[in-house]
C-alpha positions, 0 to 999 in steps of 0.5 A: 856933695859927692858920696861913695857908691856904697853910700848911695846904694845904702841910702837907696835901700834904706829909703824903701825901709824907713821905719825899720833897722837896716842890717846891711851886709858888708863882708863878714859883718852886718853894719848899721848906719846913721840913726840906726847905728845910734839905736843899735849901739844903745840897745845892743851895747855895741861900739858906735864908730864911723866910716868915711863914705865920700868927701867929708862924709863920715857917718855913724856906724855900728856892726855885728858879726854875721854869725852872731845875727840871731843873738842880736836879732832876738834882743831887738825883736823882744824890744818891739823893733823890726829889722830888715836883713840886707844881703850881698846877692852877687859874688864879691870875688868877681872883682866888681867895684860894688856887689849887689845887695837886696833886702831878703826879709824883714823880721818882725815879732810875728815873722820870726823863724829862727829856732833859738828865738822861738818858744818851741811849745808855743805858736808864734802868731801874726794876727791881722784885724780888719774892723768894720762898723759892728764886726771885724775880721781876724786872720792869723798865721804862724809861718813856722808851721803854715797854720793860717786861719780866719774868722769874722765876729762881733767887735765886742769879741775881738779882744777875747779872741786876740787874748786867746791866741796871744799873737806876737804882733798885731796888724791894723789898717792905718787910720782905723779906730783901734781899741786899746784892748786890742793892742795886746802885742806890738802893733803894725799899721798897714796901708788901707789898700791892703784891706781893700775888699777887692784887692784882698779877695784878689790876692787870696784867689791868685795865691791859692789859684782858685776862682772862688773862696767857697772852698775855704768857707769865707766867700760870704765873710767880707771882713774875714777876707780883708783880714786874710788878704792883708796877711798875705800882703804883709808877708809879701812885704816882709817874708816873700819866701814864706808865702810859698809855705801858706798852702791852706786857709781854715775858716773857723767860728768862735761859737764852736769853742768855749770863750775864755776871758782874760780874768778866767784864764788868770783866775784859773791859772791856765797858762800862768800861775802863782802870785808872780805869774810864770808857768810853773804853777799852771794847769798847762804845766801839770797836763803838758807831758807831751814829748814833742814840740808839736804836741805841746803847741796843740795842747796849749791850743786845746786848753785855750779852746774848750769844745762845745760839741759833745761828739767831738769831746767823746772822740777825744775822751775815747782816744785818751782812754785807749792809752789809759787802758793800754800800759804797754802801748802807752810806754812804747808810744812814749819811747817812739815820739820822744825821738821825733823832731818838730816836723811842722817847723822842720818842714817849713824850714825846708820849704823856705830854703833855710833848712840845714843838712842836720835838720833834713836828716832829723826830718828823715829820722822822724818819718822813719819812726812813723811805721813803727808807731802805726804798728803799735796804734793799729793793734786795736786802736783803728776805730778809737784813734780815728783820723789821728791814725788815718793821717799818720802816713810814713811818707816813705818816698820822702824818707827814702830820698833824704836817706839816699841823698844825705849822709847820716851825720852831715856838717852844719852847713852845706859849704862845709862839704861831705853832705851828699852821700856817695853813690847819689850822683855820679859826677860828684863821685868822679870829682871826689875820686879825682880830688882823693887821688890828687891828695894821695899823690901829694901825701906821697910826694914828700916821701918820693922826692926825699928818695929821688933827691936824697934830701932827708929834710925836704918838705911839701907844704901849702899856703894860700898865697903860693899854693903847694910847694917843695921846701929845701934847706939852704944847705941842700939847695945845690942838690935840687933837681933841674925840674924844680922851679924856684918860687920863693927865697927864705932865710933858711932855704928855698921853695920850689914848684914843679909842673906836675905839682901845679897840675895836681894843685889845680886839680884839687882846688878846682875839684874842691870848688866844683864839689862845693857847687855841686853839693849845694845844688844837689842839696837844694834840689833834694829840699825842693823835692821834699817841699813838693811833698810838704802837705803830706808831711804836715798832715803826718805832723798834725797826726803825730801832735794829736797822738802826742796829746792823747798820750800826754793826757792819758799819762797825766790821768794814770800818774795823777789818778784822774777819771773819765768824765761822763758828758751828758745832754743835761745841765747838772754837775755832780763831782765826787771827791773832786781835787784841784789839779795844780794845788794837789801837785804842790801839797804832796801825796795824800795831803789834799782834801777832796770835796764833792759838788752837786749843782743843777739848774732845777735844785741846787743852782746857787751854792753859797759858800761861807767859812774862814779865810785860808780854809780852802774856799778859793781852791774849791771854787777854782777846782770846780771850774777847772774840772769843767774846763778839763772835761771839755778839752777831752781830758780826764779829771781829778775826781773819783767821778764826774758827770756834767752837761756841756758848759758854754762859758766859765765866768770867774770873779776872784780876788782884789785887783785894780787897773790904775792905767785905766783909772779903775779902782779895785772896787770898780774892777770888781763891779765891771767884771761882775757886770760882764758876768751878769750881762753875758752868762746863760743858763748853761754857764758856770759862774764862780764868784769869790767875794762880791762887794768887799771893796766898799763899805760893809752895808754897801757890799752886803747889799750888792752881794745879795742883789747879785745872788738874787739876780742870778737866781731869779732872772729868767735868762740866767739861772746859771750854775753858780758857786758864790763864796762870801764872808757876808754870813747874812747871805745864808738866809737867802736859802730860806726863801730862794728854792735853788740856793743851798748853803755850804761851809768849810768845816773847822775844828776848834779845841782849847783855843786852837783852830784847825781848818779841815778843808772839807765842804759841808752843808750849812752856813758858817758864823765865823771867819777866823780872820784874827787866826789867819792874821796870826798865821801870817805873822802879825805882831802879837799886840795887834792880834791881842787888840784885834781880838778885844775889838772883835769880842766887843763887836760880837757882844753887840757893843757897836760904836755910836755917834756922839750926840750934839750935847756930847760934842759941845762939852769941853774936852777932859784935860789929859793927865801927864804921864808922870803926874806933876814931876817936870824933872822926870819928864825932862829926863825922859825927853833926854833919854836915848831909848835906842841906845839902852839894853833891855836890862838898862831900860828896865832899870831906868824905868824903875828909877823914873817911877821912884822919882815920880812917886817922890815928886808927884801928888802924895809923893815924898817921905 
């Protein structure tokens, strides 16, 4: 069956990309065909049409305007699809029957570069996992910033590391055993050949033009090399232009950072907070006072990777303190960096050949601010700001090149013209002068010809069909000079041309076309020259990001009254008037009640915290964990003072949650998380337990909670600093015979039946939970509250429910009395009564009538 050349071309290209949606460029549209068209029509809400592409060959088609690509592309990527962009690579105006077409890139969730599809303050990572028998290599790349890193780690740590980086896409080898916990993003399966050890090593050596990987730190990490090589192989298939942007590789170890499991990230509200998630009530939201996208991304990475090295921490804290103590310098710094664009992503757009003239100008203006910033920071901060100041290079040659080449306010696209600054290129200036003179001639032509011919209504015009012309009305046609050449007859007149007019027309049109070509060529040349200095620009961008984060943490410290933590070599944790960084922002000035904490592995290792619901126990537990974590990212902390040793992990077991998809009940999830803590914590860990054993019966739960507390205290490997909140008041007796257990409770004021939670942590155990009071605050119906109080009083007085004896169970049941004695008439009337239709007054009246009838008709009734 005959098919058209266009159809044949499409099928050949589609065959190379069978598993992605192919956007096929046809003029001003990207078209999809066949199953792609049906899918695009459904997912994007666009019309499904058809096109004849050969004899009896009408195929489904759905298209979008080329200029609307980003909007539609974003919808498909968000839904996990991949899209191949097929462009016209030859000039359609050359008159060829079929223009050349080629897929220029395949857009996947991890390879998006469009600015409006990216979170400006979060990295867009593509992660590759190369699993082995007992370990795995993980490599990740952000092609918008050139960040490329790799590690090798035990299999049980893969999920934690993927959770930390939160990639947009994860790539695995086809046929590999992939754990469900690793599939935290859209999954792509790559051919195993890309993970072949020799092939992976070879692609890395060729890409970086080196003979060994020793300089990158991964020569002896075979699984890491496989993962890194697979990253380059995947980019080679999907984003060939991005490969040139990958100029370095960092090998890192997860042992350099505090590991944060998903439960701890969630329970401490690091990146999302509140009942419904979202970033508004999160620690990141509180601390993120950064002025640049680069700083925002770096702060997010720091918060997800608390340091374990004391010296590195002290260097960060020194830099933050420098800004805290210098109000003027901090204010000037904020004013400057607020005007700095995202140099990391701008630089990579330049290297990828997709930067616009406006983006190149934004890069230049950002670099021009660096000398002023350096001058402020150099006053006395050279020793304190360290590498951040040393790496803050103005890149003056790059700035000067762009300043000389590109106009200050260029159009969006190079094709719009007026991009290259006058004086940058002599040939372009000559063309512009010629075009300008020609336009001046045409502008004066109408006046000159009116004077020459005496025709007052003569006009000079232009259209795309005939070009420039002279129009004369019918009445004045006899006055047209002999050198006028008739071109078109109109109802009301004639249009003419002259040889001189056509010469100027040719000059203008040729000049315009030549100028567009020259401006495009010159702009691309400038971009290539800037790209040659990309490493230097990116180094400056990294320094700007660090300065921005130092500033933001300092601004938070000053604004929220944080203090510098004292980091020691010991294992104690002493916090005076500590506060929760998020909760205090929502309670209003002065409303938050601060509390002290004193933990140590030799005296107060385990604090048992009892007290009412809603009194602040959970807030207190979390704030201690957060203060430790904030200190280890180099931030000041919400406290009057804080002294602590390095914590290797913060473990949290908080709240009631289930995992129905995994077949785990609330109690099972609780036990799994607790088991993980007991099996993973060390003496340098901080454990936060908010209720253990609440998901089962009282005796089971109490037994488990007590056993857990004893294990943490007694196990020789553990001995971790622990905060243990519980409603099992019986646990407070542990302090009588476990020497490092201390009892604390949340103070309550109780006067005249009114309960006031003071939110203050004081020594000693509590003997009440005030649950009924909390139920009242929650709006529980009054009858429920009254009945609950009755039951509680009974239980507190020792009147426990007991099982019936065998004799009691064999006794015949006592017959139930009728509601209204022996009055069937009253009962029948009551059955027929429409209670919902009665007003309160009618109901009372009716009840009174029924009562009177019952008195008359029942035993002893009547007159």
